[in-house]
TORKOL-4160 file (C-alpha; in steps of 0.2 Angstrom, whole numbers, padded with zeros to 4 digits, m for minus):
427
<pt num="1" X="0000" Y="0000" Z="0000"/>
<pt num="2" X="0006" Y="0017" Z="m0005"/>
<pt num="3" X="0007" Y="0027" Z="0012"/>
<pt num="4" X="0011" Y="0044" Z="0005"/>
<pt num="5" X="m0006" Y="0053" Z="0005"/>
<pt num="6" X="0000" Y="0064" Z="m0009"/>
<pt num="7" X="0002" Y="0049" Z="m0021"/>
<pt num="8" X="m0013" Y="0039" Z="m0015"/>
<pt num="9" X="m0029" Y="0048" Z="m0019"/>
<pt num="10" X="m0039" Y="0033" Z="m0011"/>
<pt num="11" X="m0030" Y="0036" Z="0006"/>
<pt num="12" X="m0034" Y="0055" Z="0005"/>
<pt num="13" X="m0052" Y="0051" Z="0002"/>
<pt num="14" X="m0052" Y="0041" Z="0017"/>
<pt num="15" X="m0042" Y="0054" Z="0027"/>
<pt num="16" X="m0054" Y="0067" Z="0023"/>
<pt num="17" X="m0069" Y="0057" Z="0028"/>
<pt num="18" X="m0060" Y="0055" Z="0044"/>
<pt num="19" X="m0054" Y="0072" Z="0048"/>
<pt num="20" X="m0064" Y="0083" Z="0037"/>
<pt num="21" X="m0058" Y="0100" Z="0030"/>
<pt num="22" X="m0057" Y="0118" Z="0033"/>
<pt num="23" X="m0060" Y="0131" Z="0019"/>
<pt num="24" X="m0049" Y="0146" Z="0017"/>
<pt num="25" X="m0056" Y="0163" Z="0013"/>
<pt num="26" X="m0048" Y="0163" Z="m0004"/>
<pt num="27" X="m0060" Y="0148" Z="m0009"/>
<pt num="28" X="m0074" Y="0162" Z="m0009"/>
<pt num="29" X="m0065" Y="0175" Z="m0020"/>
<pt num="30" X="m0073" Y="0169" Z="m0036"/>
<pt num="31" X="m0090" Y="0163" Z="m0040"/>
<pt num="32" X="m0092" Y="0146" Z="m0035"/>
<pt num="33" X="m0097" Y="0133" Z="m0049"/>
<pt num="34" X="m0098" Y="0117" Z="m0039"/>
<pt num="35" X="m0113" Y="0110" Z="m0029"/>
<pt num="36" X="m0118" Y="0118" Z="m0014"/>
<pt num="37" X="m0118" Y="0109" Z="0003"/>
<pt num="38" X="m0135" Y="0100" Z="0004"/>
<pt num="39" X="m0144" Y="0093" Z="0019"/>
<pt num="40" X="m0156" Y="0079" Z="0012"/>
<pt num="41" X="m0165" Y="0064" Z="0018"/>
<pt num="42" X="m0152" Y="0053" Z="0010"/>
<pt num="43" X="m0142" Y="0053" Z="0025"/>
<pt num="44" X="m0123" Y="0055" Z="0027"/>
<pt num="45" X="m0119" Y="0069" Z="0015"/>
<pt num="46" X="m0115" Y="0085" Z="0024"/>
<pt num="47" X="m0101" Y="0091" Z="0015"/>
<pt num="48" X="m0092" Y="0098" Z="m0001"/>
<pt num="49" X="m0093" Y="0088" Z="m0016"/>
<pt num="50" X="m0075" Y="0086" Z="m0024"/>
<pt num="51" X="m0066" Y="0077" Z="m0038"/>
<pt num="52" X="m0049" Y="0069" Z="m0032"/>
<pt num="53" X="m0035" Y="0062" Z="m0044"/>
<pt num="54" X="m0039" Y="0046" Z="m0052"/>
<pt num="55" X="m0057" Y="0051" Z="m0055"/>
<pt num="56" X="m0062" Y="0048" Z="m0037"/>
<pt num="57" X="m0078" Y="0058" Z="m0031"/>
<pt num="58" X="m0080" Y="0062" Z="m0013"/>
<pt num="59" X="m0090" Y="0072" Z="0000"/>
<pt num="60" X="m0079" Y="0080" Z="0011"/>
<pt num="61" X="m0085" Y="0086" Z="0029"/>
<pt num="62" X="m0083" Y="0104" Z="0031"/>
<pt num="63" X="m0098" Y="0109" Z="0042"/>
<pt num="64" X="m0097" Y="0097" Z="0056"/>
<pt num="65" X="m0087" Y="0102" Z="0072"/>
<pt num="66" X="m0073" Y="0090" Z="0071"/>
<pt num="67" X="m0069" Y="0098" Z="0053"/>
<pt num="68" X="m0065" Y="0114" Z="0062"/>
<pt num="69" X="m0049" Y="0106" Z="0069"/>
<pt num="70" X="m0044" Y="0096" Z="0053"/>
<pt num="71" X="m0026" Y="0098" Z="0047"/>
<pt num="72" X="m0032" Y="0100" Z="0029"/>
<pt num="73" X="m0037" Y="0118" Z="0022"/>
<pt num="74" X="m0044" Y="0120" Z="0005"/>
<pt num="75" X="m0037" Y="0135" Z="m0005"/>
<pt num="76" X="m0039" Y="0144" Z="m0021"/>
<pt num="77" X="m0022" Y="0148" Z="m0030"/>
<pt num="78" X="m0021" Y="0154" Z="m0047"/>
<pt num="79" X="m0038" Y="0148" Z="m0052"/>
<pt num="80" X="m0035" Y="0131" Z="m0046"/>
<pt num="81" X="m0041" Y="0122" Z="m0030"/>
<pt num="82" X="m0027" Y="0116" Z="m0018"/>
<pt num="83" X="m0028" Y="0106" Z="m0002"/>
<pt num="84" X="m0013" Y="0110" Z="0009"/>
<pt num="85" X="m0009" Y="0102" Z="0027"/>
<pt num="86" X="m0009" Y="0115" Z="0041"/>
<pt num="87" X="0007" Y="0119" Z="0049"/>
<pt num="88" X="0020" Y="0118" Z="0035"/>
<pt num="89" X="0006" Y="0122" Z="0022"/>
<pt num="90" X="0012" Y="0106" Z="0013"/>
<pt num="91" X="0003" Y="0104" Z="m0004"/>
<pt num="92" X="m0007" Y="0088" Z="m0004"/>
<pt num="93" X="m0017" Y="0088" Z="m0020"/>
<pt num="94" X="m0026" Y="0099" Z="m0033"/>
<pt num="95" X="m0044" Y="0095" Z="m0034"/>
<pt num="96" X="m0059" Y="0100" Z="m0043"/>
<pt num="97" X="m0077" Y="0105" Z="m0038"/>
<pt num="98" X="m0090" Y="0092" Z="m0043"/>
<pt num="99" X="m0100" Y="0101" Z="m0057"/>
<pt num="100" X="m0117" Y="0108" Z="m0052"/>
<pt num="101" X="m0130" Y="0104" Z="m0065"/>
<pt num="102" X="m0141" Y="0118" Z="m0073"/>
<pt num="103" X="m0156" Y="0107" Z="m0069"/>
<pt num="104" X="m0153" Y="0111" Z="m0050"/>
<pt num="105" X="m0159" Y="0128" Z="m0053"/>
<pt num="106" X="m0174" Y="0124" Z="m0063"/>
<pt num="107" X="m0192" Y="0120" Z="m0057"/>
<pt num="108" X="m0203" Y="0106" Z="m0061"/>
<pt num="109" X="m0218" Y="0109" Z="m0074"/>
<pt num="110" X="m0229" Y="0098" Z="m0064"/>
<pt num="111" X="m0228" Y="0106" Z="m0046"/>
<pt num="112" X="m0216" Y="0122" Z="m0048"/>
<pt num="113" X="m0204" Y="0114" Z="m0036"/>
<pt num="114" X="m0185" Y="0117" Z="m0037"/>
<pt num="115" X="m0178" Y="0101" Z="m0045"/>
<pt num="116" X="m0164" Y="0100" Z="m0032"/>
<pt num="117" X="m0178" Y="0098" Z="m0019"/>
<pt num="118" X="m0184" Y="0082" Z="m0028"/>
<pt num="119" X="m0167" Y="0073" Z="m0031"/>
<pt num="120" X="m0149" Y="0076" Z="m0029"/>
<pt num="121" X="m0133" Y="0070" Z="m0037"/>
<pt num="122" X="m0122" Y="0060" Z="m0025"/>
<pt num="123" X="m0107" Y="0057" Z="m0036"/>
<pt num="124" X="m0113" Y="0053" Z="m0053"/>
<pt num="125" X="m0130" Y="0045" Z="m0048"/>
<pt num="126" X="m0147" Y="0052" Z="m0043"/>
<pt num="127" X="m0153" Y="0049" Z="m0026"/>
<pt num="128" X="m0172" Y="0052" Z="m0022"/>
<pt num="129" X="m0181" Y="0049" Z="m0005"/>
<pt num="130" X="m0199" Y="0051" Z="m0013"/>
<pt num="131" X="m0209" Y="0049" Z="0002"/>
<pt num="132" X="m0212" Y="0055" Z="0020"/>
<pt num="133" X="m0199" Y="0055" Z="0034"/>
<pt num="134" X="m0195" Y="0038" Z="0042"/>
<pt num="135" X="m0208" Y="0035" Z="0056"/>
<pt num="136" X="m0195" Y="0032" Z="0069"/>
<pt num="137" X="m0193" Y="0050" Z="0070"/>
<pt num="138" X="m0211" Y="0053" Z="0072"/>
<pt num="139" X="m0214" Y="0042" Z="0087"/>
<pt num="140" X="m0220" Y="0049" Z="0105"/>
<pt num="141" X="m0215" Y="0052" Z="0118"/>
<pt num="142" X="m0198" Y="0045" Z="0112"/>
<pt num="143" X="m0191" Y="0044" Z="0095"/>
<pt num="144" X="m0182" Y="0027" Z="0090"/>
<pt num="145" X="m0172" Y="0033" Z="0076"/>
<pt num="146" X="m0154" Y="0026" Z="0072"/>
<pt num="147" X="m0143" Y="0037" Z="0083"/>
<pt num="148" X="m0131" Y="0043" Z="0069"/>
<pt num="149" X="m0145" Y="0047" Z="0057"/>
<pt num="150" X="m0150" Y="0065" Z="0052"/>
<pt num="151" X="m0164" Y="0061" Z="0040"/>
<pt num="152" X="m0178" Y="0068" Z="0052"/>
<pt num="153" X="m0168" Y="0084" Z="0055"/>
<pt num="154" X="m0165" Y="0088" Z="0036"/>
<pt num="155" X="m0183" Y="0087" Z="0030"/>
<pt num="156" X="m0189" Y="0103" Z="0023"/>
<pt num="157" X="m0170" Y="0110" Z="0023"/>
<pt num="158" X="m0164" Y="0105" Z="0006"/>
<pt num="159" X="m0177" Y="0092" Z="0002"/>
<pt num="160" X="m0196" Y="0092" Z="m0001"/>
<pt num="161" X="m0208" Y="0081" Z="0008"/>
<pt num="162" X="m0218" Y="0069" Z="m0002"/>
<pt num="163" X="m0215" Y="0069" Z="m0020"/>
<pt num="164" X="m0226" Y="0064" Z="m0035"/>
<pt num="165" X="m0222" Y="0052" Z="m0048"/>
<pt num="166" X="m0223" Y="0066" Z="m0062"/>
<pt num="167" X="m0211" Y="0077" Z="m0053"/>
<pt num="168" X="m0198" Y="0064" Z="m0049"/>
<pt num="169" X="m0200" Y="0058" Z="m0068"/>
<pt num="170" X="m0196" Y="0076" Z="m0074"/>
<pt num="171" X="m0180" Y="0076" Z="m0062"/>
<pt num="172" X="m0174" Y="0059" Z="m0068"/>
<pt num="173" X="m0176" Y="0064" Z="m0086"/>
<pt num="174" X="m0167" Y="0081" Z="m0083"/>
<pt num="175" X="m0154" Y="0072" Z="m0074"/>
<pt num="176" X="m0151" Y="0059" Z="m0088"/>
<pt num="177" X="m0151" Y="0072" Z="m0102"/>
<pt num="178" X="m0139" Y="0085" Z="m0094"/>
<pt num="179" X="m0128" Y="0074" Z="m0081"/>
<pt num="180" X="m0129" Y="0058" Z="m0091"/>
<pt num="181" X="m0134" Y="0048" Z="m0076"/>
<pt num="182" X="m0136" Y="0030" Z="m0078"/>
<pt num="183" X="m0142" Y="0025" Z="m0061"/>
<pt num="184" X="m0157" Y="0031" Z="m0049"/>
<pt num="185" X="m0158" Y="0026" Z="m0032"/>
<pt num="186" X="m0173" Y="0026" Z="m0022"/>
<pt num="187" X="m0173" Y="0027" Z="m0003"/>
<pt num="188" X="m0186" Y="0026" Z="0011"/>
<pt num="189" X="m0186" Y="0024" Z="0030"/>
<pt num="190" X="m0197" Y="0013" Z="0041"/>
<pt num="191" X="m0217" Y="0015" Z="0038"/>
<pt num="192" X="m0229" Y="0005" Z="0049"/>
<pt num="193" X="m0236" Y="m0010" Z="0040"/>
<pt num="194" X="m0221" Y="m0013" Z="0028"/>
<pt num="195" X="m0229" Y="m0001" Z="0015"/>
<pt num="196" X="m0212" Y="0005" Z="0008"/>
<pt num="197" X="m0210" Y="m0006" Z="m0007"/>
<pt num="198" X="m0230" Y="m0001" Z="m0011"/>
<pt num="199" X="m0225" Y="0017" Z="m0010"/>
<pt num="200" X="m0209" Y="0015" Z="m0021"/>
<pt num="201" X="m0216" Y="0003" Z="m0035"/>
<pt num="202" X="m0225" Y="0017" Z="m0045"/>
<pt num="203" X="m0210" Y="0026" Z="m0046"/>
<pt num="204" X="m0199" Y="0012" Z="m0051"/>
<pt num="205" X="m0211" Y="0006" Z="m0065"/>
<pt num="206" X="m0214" Y="0024" Z="m0073"/>
<pt num="207" X="m0195" Y="0028" Z="m0072"/>
<pt num="208" X="m0189" Y="0011" Z="m0079"/>
<pt num="209" X="m0203" Y="0012" Z="m0093"/>
<pt num="210" X="m0199" Y="0030" Z="m0098"/>
<pt num="211" X="m0180" Y="0031" Z="m0095"/>
<pt num="212" X="m0172" Y="0013" Z="m0096"/>
<pt num="213" X="m0159" Y="0018" Z="m0083"/>
<pt num="214" X="m0153" Y="0006" Z="m0069"/>
<pt num="215" X="m0163" Y="0007" Z="m0054"/>
<pt num="216" X="m0159" Y="0004" Z="m0035"/>
<pt num="217" X="m0170" Y="0002" Z="m0020"/>
<pt num="218" X="m0165" Y="0005" Z="m0002"/>
<pt num="219" X="m0178" Y="0000" Z="0011"/>
<pt num="220" X="m0180" Y="m0010" Z="0026"/>
<pt num="221" X="m0182" Y="m0029" Z="0024"/>
<pt num="222" X="m0199" Y="m0033" Z="0018"/>
<pt num="223" X="m0208" Y="m0048" Z="0027"/>
<pt num="224" X="m0214" Y="m0056" Z="0011"/>
<pt num="225" X="m0197" Y="m0060" Z="0002"/>
<pt num="226" X="m0206" Y="m0064" Z="m0015"/>
<pt num="227" X="m0208" Y="m0046" Z="m0016"/>
<pt num="228" X="m0190" Y="m0044" Z="m0022"/>
<pt num="229" X="m0193" Y="m0057" Z="m0036"/>
<pt num="230" X="m0207" Y="m0045" Z="m0041"/>
<pt num="231" X="m0195" Y="m0031" Z="m0040"/>
<pt num="232" X="m0182" Y="m0040" Z="m0051"/>
<pt num="233" X="m0195" Y="m0043" Z="m0064"/>
<pt num="234" X="m0201" Y="m0025" Z="m0064"/>
<pt num="235" X="m0183" Y="m0020" Z="m0068"/>
<pt num="236" X="m0175" Y="m0016" Z="m0052"/>
<pt num="237" X="m0156" Y="m0019" Z="m0053"/>
<pt num="238" X="m0150" Y="m0017" Z="m0035"/>
<pt num="239" X="m0158" Y="m0019" Z="m0018"/>
<pt num="240" X="m0150" Y="m0013" Z="m0002"/>
<pt num="241" X="m0151" Y="m0016" Z="0016"/>
<pt num="242" X="m0145" Y="m0005" Z="0029"/>
<pt num="243" X="m0141" Y="m0015" Z="0044"/>
<pt num="244" X="m0127" Y="m0004" Z="0050"/>
<pt num="245" X="m0120" Y="m0014" Z="0064"/>
<pt num="246" X="m0113" Y="m0031" Z="0065"/>
<pt num="247" X="m0111" Y="m0033" Z="0083"/>
<pt num="248" X="m0128" Y="m0038" Z="0090"/>
<pt num="249" X="m0127" Y="m0029" Z="0106"/>
<pt num="250" X="m0121" Y="m0013" Z="0098"/>
<pt num="251" X="m0134" Y="m0015" Z="0085"/>
<pt num="252" X="m0148" Y="m0014" Z="0098"/>
<pt num="253" X="m0141" Y="0001" Z="0106"/>
<pt num="254" X="m0137" Y="0011" Z="0089"/>
<pt num="255" X="m0152" Y="0006" Z="0080"/>
<pt num="256" X="m0166" Y="0004" Z="0092"/>
<pt num="257" X="m0181" Y="0006" Z="0080"/>
<pt num="258" X="m0173" Y="m0007" Z="0068"/>
<pt num="259" X="m0170" Y="m0019" Z="0081"/>
<pt num="260" X="m0188" Y="m0018" Z="0088"/>
<pt num="261" X="m0197" Y="m0019" Z="0071"/>
<pt num="262" X="m0185" Y="m0031" Z="0061"/>
<pt num="263" X="m0170" Y="m0037" Z="0071"/>
<pt num="264" X="m0153" Y="m0040" Z="0063"/>
<pt num="265" X="m0158" Y="m0057" Z="0057"/>
<pt num="266" X="m0171" Y="m0051" Z="0046"/>
<pt num="267" X="m0160" Y="m0039" Z="0038"/>
<pt num="268" X="m0147" Y="m0054" Z="0035"/>
<pt num="269" X="m0160" Y="m0066" Z="0028"/>
<pt num="270" X="m0165" Y="m0052" Z="0015"/>
<pt num="271" X="m0147" Y="m0049" Z="0010"/>
<pt num="272" X="m0145" Y="m0068" Z="0008"/>
<pt num="273" X="m0161" Y="m0071" Z="m0001"/>
<pt num="274" X="m0159" Y="m0057" Z="m0014"/>
<pt num="275" X="m0141" Y="m0062" Z="m0018"/>
<pt num="276" X="m0147" Y="m0079" Z="m0022"/>
<pt num="277" X="m0159" Y="m0071" Z="m0034"/>
<pt num="278" X="m0145" Y="m0064" Z="m0044"/>
<pt num="279" X="m0133" Y="m0079" Z="m0045"/>
<pt num="280" X="m0140" Y="m0086" Z="m0061"/>
<pt num="281" X="m0135" Y="m0068" Z="m0069"/>
<pt num="282" X="m0117" Y="m0068" Z="m0065"/>
<pt num="283" X="m0112" Y="m0071" Z="m0083"/>
<pt num="284" X="m0127" Y="m0065" Z="m0091"/>
<pt num="285" X="m0124" Y="m0046" Z="m0089"/>
<pt num="286" X="m0142" Y="m0044" Z="m0083"/>
<pt num="287" X="m0138" Y="m0034" Z="m0068"/>
<pt num="288" X="m0145" Y="m0037" Z="m0052"/>
<pt num="289" X="m0135" Y="m0034" Z="m0035"/>
<pt num="290" X="m0139" Y="m0037" Z="m0017"/>
<pt num="291" X="m0130" Y="m0024" Z="m0005"/>
<pt num="292" X="m0127" Y="m0025" Z="0014"/>
<pt num="293" X="m0123" Y="m0008" Z="0021"/>
<pt num="294" X="m0113" Y="m0006" Z="0037"/>
<pt num="295" X="m0105" Y="0009" Z="0046"/>
<pt num="296" X="m0088" Y="0008" Z="0050"/>
<pt num="297" X="m0082" Y="0017" Z="0066"/>
<pt num="298" X="m0096" Y="0013" Z="0077"/>
<pt num="299" X="m0089" Y="m0004" Z="0082"/>
<pt num="300" X="m0072" Y="m0012" Z="0082"/>
<pt num="301" X="m0064" Y="m0014" Z="0065"/>
<pt num="302" X="m0064" Y="m0033" Z="0067"/>
<pt num="303" X="m0083" Y="m0033" Z="0068"/>
<pt num="304" X="m0084" Y="m0023" Z="0051"/>
<pt num="305" X="m0073" Y="m0035" Z="0044"/>
<pt num="306" X="m0083" Y="m0050" Z="0050"/>
<pt num="307" X="m0098" Y="m0041" Z="0042"/>
<pt num="308" X="m0089" Y="m0039" Z="0025"/>
<pt num="309" X="m0084" Y="m0057" Z="0025"/>
<pt num="310" X="m0102" Y="m0064" Z="0029"/>
<pt num="311" X="m0109" Y="m0052" Z="0016"/>
<pt num="312" X="m0097" Y="m0057" Z="0002"/>
<pt num="313" X="m0099" Y="m0076" Z="0007"/>
<pt num="314" X="m0117" Y="m0075" Z="0003"/>
<pt num="315" X="m0114" Y="m0067" Z="m0015"/>
<pt num="316" X="m0119" Y="m0050" Z="m0010"/>
<pt num="317" X="m0108" Y="m0034" Z="m0010"/>
<pt num="318" X="m0105" Y="m0024" Z="0005"/>
<pt num="319" X="m0107" Y="m0005" Z="0005"/>
<pt num="320" X="m0096" Y="0002" Z="0020"/>
<pt num="321" X="m0099" Y="0020" Z="0026"/>
<pt num="322" X="m0087" Y="0029" Z="0037"/>
<pt num="323" X="m0096" Y="0036" Z="0052"/>
<pt num="324" X="m0099" Y="0054" Z="0052"/>
<pt num="325" X="m0104" Y="0064" Z="0068"/>
<pt num="326" X="m0118" Y="0075" Z="0059"/>
<pt num="327" X="m0123" Y="0091" Z="0067"/>
<pt num="328" X="m0137" Y="0089" Z="0080"/>
<pt num="329" X="m0138" Y="0070" Z="0079"/>
<pt num="330" X="m0138" Y="0059" Z="0094"/>
<pt num="331" X="m0120" Y="0054" Z="0090"/>
<pt num="332" X="m0114" Y="0072" Z="0086"/>
<pt num="333" X="m0103" Y="0073" Z="0101"/>
<pt num="334" X="m0094" Y="0057" Z="0096"/>
<pt num="335" X="m0076" Y="0058" Z="0087"/>
<pt num="336" X="m0075" Y="0052" Z="0069"/>
<pt num="337" X="m0065" Y="0035" Z="0067"/>
<pt num="338" X="m0046" Y="0036" Z="0064"/>
<pt num="339" X="m0039" Y="0033" Z="0048"/>
<pt num="340" X="m0027" Y="0019" Z="0053"/>
<pt num="341" X="m0042" Y="0010" Z="0060"/>
<pt num="342" X="m0052" Y="0011" Z="0044"/>
<pt num="343" X="m0037" Y="0006" Z="0032"/>
<pt num="344" X="m0039" Y="m0013" Z="0036"/>
<pt num="345" X="m0058" Y="m0013" Z="0034"/>
<pt num="346" X="m0058" Y="m0005" Z="0016"/>
<pt num="347" X="m0043" Y="m0017" Z="0011"/>
<pt num="348" X="m0052" Y="m0031" Z="0016"/>
<pt num="349" X="m0068" Y="m0024" Z="0007"/>
<pt num="350" X="m0058" Y="m0026" Z="m0010"/>
<pt num="351" X="m0050" Y="m0042" Z="m0006"/>
<pt num="352" X="m0066" Y="m0051" Z="m0001"/>
<pt num="353" X="m0075" Y="m0045" Z="m0016"/>
<pt num="354" X="m0061" Y="m0051" Z="m0027"/>
<pt num="355" X="m0060" Y="m0068" Z="m0019"/>
<pt num="356" X="m0079" Y="m0071" Z="m0022"/>
<pt num="357" X="m0078" Y="m0065" Z="m0040"/>
<pt num="358" X="m0091" Y="m0051" Z="m0037"/>
<pt num="359" X="m0095" Y="m0039" Z="m0051"/>
<pt num="360" X="m0089" Y="m0023" Z="m0042"/>
<pt num="361" X="m0087" Y="m0007" Z="m0053"/>
<pt num="362" X="m0095" Y="m0014" Z="m0067"/>
<pt num="363" X="m0110" Y="m0003" Z="m0069"/>
<pt num="364" X="m0106" Y="0012" Z="m0081"/>
<pt num="365" X="m0104" Y="0030" Z="m0074"/>
<pt num="366" X="m0108" Y="0025" Z="m0056"/>
<pt num="367" X="m0096" Y="0035" Z="m0045"/>
<pt num="368" X="m0101" Y="0038" Z="m0026"/>
<pt num="369" X="m0096" Y="0052" Z="m0016"/>
<pt num="370" X="m0102" Y="0047" Z="0001"/>
<pt num="371" X="m0092" Y="0030" Z="0002"/>
<pt num="372" X="m0077" Y="0022" Z="m0003"/>
<pt num="373" X="m0082" Y="0009" Z="m0016"/>
<pt num="374" X="m0076" Y="m0010" Z="m0015"/>
<pt num="375" X="m0065" Y="m0007" Z="m0031"/>
<pt num="376" X="m0058" Y="0009" Z="m0022"/>
<pt num="377" X="m0052" Y="m0002" Z="m0008"/>
<pt num="378" X="m0038" Y="m0007" Z="m0019"/>
<pt num="379" X="m0029" Y="0008" Z="m0013"/>
<pt num="380" X="m0027" Y="m0001" Z="0003"/>
<pt num="381" X="m0020" Y="m0018" Z="m0001"/>
<pt num="382" X="m0003" Y="m0024" Z="0002"/>
<pt num="383" X="m0002" Y="m0033" Z="m0014"/>
<pt num="384" X="m0012" Y="m0026" Z="m0027"/>
<pt num="385" X="m0006" Y="m0037" Z="m0041"/>
<pt num="386" X="m0013" Y="m0053" Z="m0031"/>
<pt num="387" X="m0030" Y="m0051" Z="m0041"/>
<pt num="388" X="m0022" Y="m0045" Z="m0058"/>
<pt num="389" X="m0030" Y="m0059" Z="m0068"/>
<pt num="390" X="m0047" Y="m0055" Z="m0059"/>
<pt num="391" X="m0045" Y="m0037" Z="m0063"/>
<pt num="392" X="m0042" Y="m0040" Z="m0082"/>
<pt num="393" X="m0059" Y="m0050" Z="m0082"/>
<pt num="394" X="m0068" Y="m0037" Z="m0073"/>
<pt num="395" X="m0061" Y="m0024" Z="m0084"/>
<pt num="396" X="m0068" Y="m0034" Z="m0099"/>
<pt num="397" X="m0084" Y="m0037" Z="m0091"/>
<pt num="398" X="m0086" Y="m0019" Z="m0088"/>
<pt num="399" X="m0083" Y="m0014" Z="m0106"/>
<pt num="400" X="m0095" Y="m0028" Z="m0112"/>
<pt num="401" X="m0108" Y="m0022" Z="m0100"/>
<pt num="402" X="m0107" Y="m0004" Z="m0104"/>
<pt num="403" X="m0109" Y="m0008" Z="m0122"/>
<pt num="404" X="m0124" Y="m0018" Z="m0119"/>
<pt num="405" X="m0132" Y="m0006" Z="m0108"/>
<pt num="406" X="m0130" Y="0009" Z="m0120"/>
<pt num="407" X="m0137" Y="m0002" Z="m0133"/>
<pt num="408" X="m0152" Y="m0007" Z="m0123"/>
<pt num="409" X="m0154" Y="0012" Z="m0119"/>
<pt num="410" X="m0154" Y="0016" Z="m0138"/>
<pt num="411" X="m0166" Y="0003" Z="m0142"/>
<pt num="412" X="m0178" Y="0008" Z="m0128"/>
<pt num="413" X="m0178" Y="0026" Z="m0134"/>
<pt num="414" X="m0180" Y="0020" Z="m0153"/>
<pt num="415" X="m0195" Y="0010" Z="m0147"/>
<pt num="416" X="m0203" Y="0024" Z="m0138"/>
<pt num="417" X="m0200" Y="0035" Z="m0153"/>
<pt num="418" X="m0209" Y="0022" Z="m0165"/>
<pt num="419" X="m0224" Y="0023" Z="m0154"/>
<pt num="420" X="m0223" Y="0043" Z="m0155"/>
<pt num="421" X="m0218" Y="0045" Z="m0136"/>
<pt num="422" X="m0206" Y="0058" Z="m0131"/>
<pt num="423" X="m0188" Y="0051" Z="m0130"/>
<pt num="424" X="m0174" Y="0058" Z="m0118"/>
<pt num="425" X="m0156" Y="0059" Z="m0124"/>
<pt num="426" X="m0144" Y="0045" Z="m0122"/>
<pt num="427" X="m0133" Y="0044" Z="m0108"/>
């Protein structure tokens, strides 16, 4: 592993997650072209969206208390953005602001709402939380929300409440045309009666039918697992289950609502079931991915590694977030994790996925700013050449899948044009 942060952009991405960044006054000397800091119901995002070397997208904490003591400072120098380390003002890296799309400032025709209040880019994909706030936040006399979560705090700040299918579709089409997105992620919280899939299905059907884009769904685990078979037939490409914590006692403390309503085993059962749904597609380029999501930094690193090994052993792909003590949350007072504790976790994330032959990094133009992706864990391996042959196979699969996806997208648009239906521009 390259330990010089100036030569390892993956390490820089991780270090900035853990330590945040300060912003020098010189940054504001010119009109900003990047994306503003947004607090939406998508969760962990509270930072400045940047592009690092090697095409890594990141969301850097700048508003949280721990970022105020960060050794890293962002300067504007000769029309360039430079991160320097405090003390000796050492230059760490040149970076770019993630581009802000014009559609952020446009309004929907169906409701006259700002499009950025309907959906927001998280890296290069579109994240949408279409329904009401997670009901854990609404319980009285005492809420049972996950203690790291800011969902209930952000409602109405940069994110509209409930969103119609029409206005969501408008935003998806605008993001496809201008931002060239290939993937839309729909997210909900807990709702009494397991209604979250019922709520999402009209959005999924309409967006898939009219755009042909890849679609993901992130909800609690439904009690009827056959609903995931139906989602797959509907055109959903990814299902994700955020159980957050592997240690069972810690899970109860961190996620009291999830423990009461579902329990850790129900999350794991759903991940396992959905992973099996995609096993026949491993070589067919018909994308279907089951994700198990955890937060690193709220339990010992060895527990996060145990979770990674379990998820990958089932044929699912882990998503690993770095704990961020967001303002006004129950865990705002906690320290973020140390970089050195996170390195083994992300190194293992990459190695476990490669050992199991999982299709990481295959989907075209999906770069995530809020997490280090499994393929980005390669920056933390001691022997990156160990999986050279599998890396070559993945690269070939990525090219084939991209050609197939773009071909399918063109065919989708052509069919709609032949029926006299309006067509979106290709990604």
